[in-house]
C-alpha positions, 0 to 999 in steps of 0.5 A: 500500500502507498502511504498517500493515496491520490485521486483522479479528477473523476473520483467523485463521479466514480463514487456516484456510479457505485464503483468498488474502489481500491489502491492501484499504483498509488491512486484510488481507482475503480475496480468495477462498477455496479454492472460487475467486472464480467459485464464490463469485460463483455461490453468491450467485446460486444459494444463499448466500455469507458475507462478513467485512465488519468492515473497514467503518467506523462512526460514531455521531451522537447529539444533539437536532440530529442529524437537521438536522445530517446533513441539511446534510451528507448528500446524501439527504433524510432527510425523503423517503427511505423506500420507494416513497412517499418517507416520512421516515427513521424508527427501523428504517430506513436510507438510502443517499447520499454526503458531498461537499465544497463542490465536490460531490466525493465524500468517501465514500458511506454508509448512515445508520441511524436507531436512534431519535430523535436517535440515528443511526449511519453506515456508511462504507468501510474506512479512512474512519471517521476522515476522515468523523468529522473532516469531520462535526466541522468542521461540528458547532460550535454543534450539539447533536451528539456524534460517535463513531468506532466504527472497529475496535470493531464486528464485521460479517458479511454473508450474501447470496443467495436462501437467506439468509432460511432461514439466518437463520431457523435462527440467530435467536431469535424469528424469526417476530416479527423477520421479520414486517415487514422490507422492503428497507433496514430493520433490527431490533435493536441490537448494543449493546442500547442504545436502544428498537430492537426487540431481535434475538438469535441463538439463543445470545442474542448481540445483533445488528443485522440489516439487510436490505441488502447490496452484491451486488444479491441478497437478504440481510442485513448483521449487526452485532455486538460485536467480541468476538462476531464469531467466534461469530456467524460460527460460528453462521451457518456451522452454520445455513448447512450445509443451504443450501450456504453458503460463505465469499466474498471481496472478488473475488466481492463486487466482481464481484457489486456491479458486475453489480448496478450498484452503485458502488465509492467512490473508484473509480466515484465520487470526486474529481469532481462527483457528477452524471450517473451511474446513482446519481442517486437519492442526490441530493434532486431535486424532481420536475422535477429542476430543484432540490433539496428541501433544502440540503446541502454541495456542492449549488450546485456539483452543480447547476452541474456537471449541464451541465458535468461528466463522465458515468458509464455502465454498459457490457456486453461480449459475452464474459468478456474484460476490461481493466484499469480505471484512468486509463490505460485509454481509452474510444474512440468511433470514432476519438475518445478520450472518457474512462476505464474506472472498473470492469471485471469479469467477472460469471460469472452473466450470458450473452447470447443473441440480443441478450438478457441473462440471469442464471443466476437468470433464470426465462426463460433459454432451455432449454439455454443455458449461462451463461459470464459477461460483462464489465461495468463503468463508464466516465466520459466527457466527453459525454452518450451513450445506451444501445446506443452501441458503444465500445472499451475499450483498456488498451494490451494489449487492446481489447474492444468493449462497449455502453453499458447502462441496466442489467446483471445481470437477475433480481436479488433484493435487493428481493424480499419477505422472505416470498417468499424463505422459501418 
C-alpha cells in the first residue's frame, strides 16, 4: 500500500456510479462498477466500455536532440517503427517499447508520441512519471533536451470496443476530416493546442488528443485532455455513448481484457529481469536475422547476452474459468519438475473452447449454439525454452489447474481493424 493515496479528477463521479474502489499504483481507482467486472469485460467485446485512465503518467521531451536522445534510451527504433513497412516515427504517430537499465531490466514500458519535430511526449504507468523523468535526466547532460513531468496535470479517458468509432463520431467536431486517415497507433490533435498537430475538438470545442490505441486488444481510442476538462469530456462521451450501450469499466475488466489480448502488465509480466524471450519481442530493434540490433540503446549488450541465458515468458490457456493466484509463490510444474512462476492469471469471460478450438464471443465462426463461459489465461516465466501445446500445472498451494502453453489467446480481436470498417 502507498502511504498517500491520490485521486483522479473523476473520483467523485466514480463514487456516484457505485464503483468498488481500491489502491492501484498509488491512486484510488475503480475496480468495477455496479454492472460487475464480467459485464464490463463483455461490453468491450460486444459494444463499448469507458475507462478513467488519468492515473497514467506523462512526460514531455522537447529539444533539437530529442529524437537521438530517446533513441539511446528507448528500446524501439524510432527510425523503423511505423506500420507494416517499418517507416520512421513521424508527427501523428506513436510507438510502443520499454526503458531498461544497463542490465536490460525493465524500468517501465511506454508509448512515445511524436507531436512534431523535436517535440515528443511519453506515456508511462501510474506512479512512474517521476522515476522515468529522473532516469531520462541522468542521461540528458550535454543534450539539447528539456524534460517535463506532466504527472497529475493531464486528464485521460479511454473508450474501447467495436462501437467506439460511432461514439466518437457523435462527440467530435469535424469528424469526417479527423477520421479520414487514422490507422492503428496514430493520433490527431493536441490537448494543449500547442504545436502544428492537426487540431481535434469535441463538439463543445474542448481540445483533445485522440489516439487510436488502447490496452484491451479491441478497437478504440485513448483521449487526452486538460485536467480541468476531464469531467466534461467524460460527460460528453457518456451522452454520445447512450445509443451504443456504453458503460463505465474498471481496472478488473481492463486487466482481464489486456491479458486475453496478450498484452503485458509492467512490473508484473515484465520487470526486474532481462527483457528477452517473451511474446513482446517486437519492442526490441532486431535486424532481420535477429542476430543484432539496428541501433544502440541502454541495456542492449546485456539483452543480447541474456537471449541464451535468461528466463522465458509464455502465454498459457486453461480449459475452464478456474484460476490461481499469480505471484512468486505460485509454481509452474512440468511433470514432476518445478520450472518457474505464474506472472498473470485471469479469467477472460469472452473466450470458450470447443473441440480443441478457441473462440471469442466476437468470433464470426463460433459454432451455432455454443455458449461462451470464459477461460483462464495468463503468463508464466520459466527457466527453459518450451513450445506451444506443452501441458503444465499451475499450483498456488490451494489449487492446481492444468493449462497449455499458447502462441496466442483471445481470437477475433479488433484493435487493428480499419477505422472505416468499424463505422459501418
